[in-house]
N, C-alpha and C positions, 0 to 999 in steps of 0.2 A: 678232101683238100690238103695237100703238102707245100708247105716248102723250109728256105735252109737257111738260117740266119748265119752270119756271118757277124761277128766282131768280140768287143773286150765284155769281158766275162766276171762277173764282179761279186763278192757280198758285203749286200750290206746291216748294217748290226745298230738296233737302239739298247742305249740302257738310259735309264731311268733311277729319279729319286724325287730328293726333295732339297729344296732351299731354300730355308732357313738364317742360314747368318755369314756375315763376311768372315773368309779366313784371318787370324792370331798372325798368321808369315805372308801375305801381302795382299793387292786388298785386291781377291777376289773369287767368286763366288765357291760355295764350299756345296757338293751337291751327296746326296745319305743315298746309299746305294736301295735302290727296291727293285730291280725286275733288267728283264729282256734279252728280243727276241734276235731272231738274224731272219731274211729274210730274203730272197733271190734280185741283183739288182745289176742296172747294165745292159746287156743286152740279151741277160739269162731274164730280166724282167722282161723282155719283150717278148720271148721264147714263150714264159711262163704264161702272159695274156695271152696269143695265138692258140696257147694248147688250150686252156676253158673258152676262149671262141670257139673248140675246134678244129684247129688246124691240127695235124701235126708234123712235129716242129721239129728239126733235125739241127740243134745249132754248134757252131764249128768254132772250136776256140785253146784258149789256153788256164788250166793256171797251176799253177804250183802243186808238191807233194809234201802238203804242210794244213795245218789243221784247217783254217778258213777253206780249204781243196777238198778240206775231205767234210765241211759240212754242206758242204753247194750238192755234192758228190750224194748225200744225203738225202737235202729234200728234195733234191732232182727226181731221184729212185722214188721216194716220197708221191713226186706229181706222179708217176710213170712217162717224163719226157723224158728222149734216146738222151744217150751218156754212148756214144760207141764214134761218136766222133771228138770228145773232149783229149784236146792233147796233158795229160797228165806230165810235170818235167818236173825234179828237183833240181835244177836250174832255173825255179821261175819261184815268183811270188804271190801269189794271190793278191788279186787288187782288192782292200776291201774297207766300206767306209763305215766308221764307225760316229756317231751323230750322237752327244749325251745329249739330254732332254728335261726338267723337272714343270709338268703337269701342261704337255704335250706343249713346252715351247723352244724348239734347240737353244741351249748352249753355246757348244762348242762338236767341232765337225774334225776328230782324226783322220786322213784317210792312207790305207798302209801301201805301198806299193811300187813294181818297178815296168816302167816302162819303154819299151824295146822289145822289135823280135829279131831271132834269129834268118841270113837264108833258107835253114831247115825246116826250121818251120815254117816257113812260109810256102815253102815246098812241102808240107805233111797238110799245108788248108787247102791248097788246089784240087791236089789229091783226093782231098775228103771229097773236095766238093765234085769236083769231075765223077766221082767213082758214087754218089746220091743225084749231081744236075737231072737223069731218065726219070728222076720221079715225081720234084716237082712243081709246082703249081705257080709259083716264086719267089724270088729271093730277098732278101732281106740284109741292108749293112746297115748294125748298129754301131756307132761309129762314137766310142766314147776317149777318143787320143791316145789312147795307152799301147798300140803299136802292132796293134791287126790287121789295123783296117788300113796296112798301107801301099803307096802310088802300085805297086808291082806286082803289088796280091787284087789287088781291085783294077785296075789295069787288065789284069789276066782274069779276072771273073768277070766282068761287067760285058767282055769281045763275046766269052763264051756263049752271055745267055742274052746274047745278042742273035748270036748263031740259032741260036734255038730256038727265039722265039721265045724269051722268059725273064717277065718285065722282074724288073732291079729297078728296089724301094728304097732312101737312104735318106736316114737321121745322121747329117753329118755335126763334122764338129774340127776346131780348128780354120782357117783364111785356105787353107789348099783347095780348093772344087774341079781342081784339075782332075787330081784320083777318082771324081763320080760322076767326068764324064761319058758322054749316051747315055747314060740310065732313063727308068722310062718317068722317075716321078724322086725329086728329092725334097725334103720341107725341113729351113732352116727356122728358127726362130726368128724373132726381128732385134735381137741382140749379133744374132750369128749375120741376118744378111745387112747388118750394119757391119756388121766389123770387114765383111768378103768384100762391101764393094766398098766401105769410106767413103756411108754417107748416114749422115741422119733420116732416117726416114720417120716424115710426123701426118702427111693428108695420107687416102689413098691412092688417090692420084700416086704418090710419095713410091707404095708399095705397090701399086699397080708395075710403076715402071720397073719398078727394083727385079718384083719376081720375071719380066717379061728379059729381062737384063743377064739375070742370072745364067735362065733356063737358052737363052741364045749362047752367050759366051762359053757353055758348055756342052749343050747340042739334049741337055737336058730336054723330054715332053713335057712335063709339066713342073712345075715351084708350086709349091705349098708354103706362105709364110704364117706363122702359126702369129698371133699377136695378141694370147693371151685372154684378159677382160673383156679384147678391141675383137673377137672374134679371127679371121683371118682370112688373108687374101692369094690367089688361083690364079695361075694362068696357064693354057693346058692347050696349048701350040694356036690358039686360035685366036683365044679370048680372054677377058680377063674377068675374075668376080669376088666379089665378097662379102663372106656370111660372116653376121651376126651373130657374138656370143648372150643369152638370155645372162640379166643380172642374179650371181651369187655371190652367198660370201666365199674366197679365195681364206685356207688356212694354211696351207702345205701344198707348193706345184713339182713335189719332188715325183719324180714319174712322170706328169703329166703326158709330156715329148714321146715318152714309151705308148704309155699310154695311147693317146693320138695315131700314133702310125701302123699300131698291131688295127688298129682296128680300122682307118683307111685300106689297112693293104691287103684284110681279110675279105673284108667288105666288097671292095675292088671283084678282090682276083673271083669273087664265088656268084656276085650276082651275074645274069643274062646280056642281062645291056647296057652293063660296064661303064653305068654313067662318074665321073670323078667328083662331084658337083655331089651325085648323093653320098659319096664312101663321103669327102669333105663334112659334109654335113649332122651326121649318125657319128662318126669320129671326135666330132666340135662339141658335140654331147656328153657322149662315156671320158674324153675329158676333162669337161668341165662338171662332171661327175668326182673323178682322183682328186681334185685341187678341195676338193668339200673334207678330206680327210687328213688328220697326223698322218707324216711319212711315206713308204713307197709300200704303193694300191696293187695287187694285180683285179683286172679285172673278175668278176665274179662271174662263174659258169654256167649264173639263170641266164646271161644273155647273149643270143647267142641270129649273128644276120645270116 
């Protein structure tokens, strides 16, 4: 199984400490530093998940020639994830999310990022896609709104994939769903679906109608709206169905969407019967596992489907 992941490449950093007092300088907590670690974030977390599931992944995106970018490359090389299609530029700042925590509770998040992609980089991404597209079983778009997943690039990529019968799975961001037109599957969460439609979704029927509307408006074959603890709703071009989630203790939702689309795309692409419903059921279970732990969690390698 081979896949290209196009998206925003990030580094997630966690800084841990103890909070025992309020600062005398201002009414804010004082965090006494204890430890820190880094993990792959954004589209790279998706890449890591797919890699652990057994998919040979080719991430396409950009990082800066900075300390965060160097840490990303070091982790990828350690995990034996292909780095040949990652652009390293001294004119770009690597996206990094730093979360400060005490006793596994978030206190503050600090984001370092550069939003926007120039035409030269856009052409590079498309060239890397074309060069590798004959090798892949599916393509995944992991959009975090930092600029890589822009309309011009995605329209070209999706059009090319459709000509080659390559399924495109999309984890969307923002309200511009025109850039995802003609893809195979899109997986907005509840808030994203409400935002793009300008509606409040409450009942199962609300979610079913919303999934149908998104799919038909943007000519997308499958629309899956993830609903957190309330499971998910899917429209597969013919019918809608709802899948419940077993009651679990939600500790941290970071990366749950990454887990869901990773398992969904891998299982569906690998299985012989091509059941989107079965793929949803398995992906929903794995996403449920990921929210029971603190921080961005990649799928354990022992879970192979």
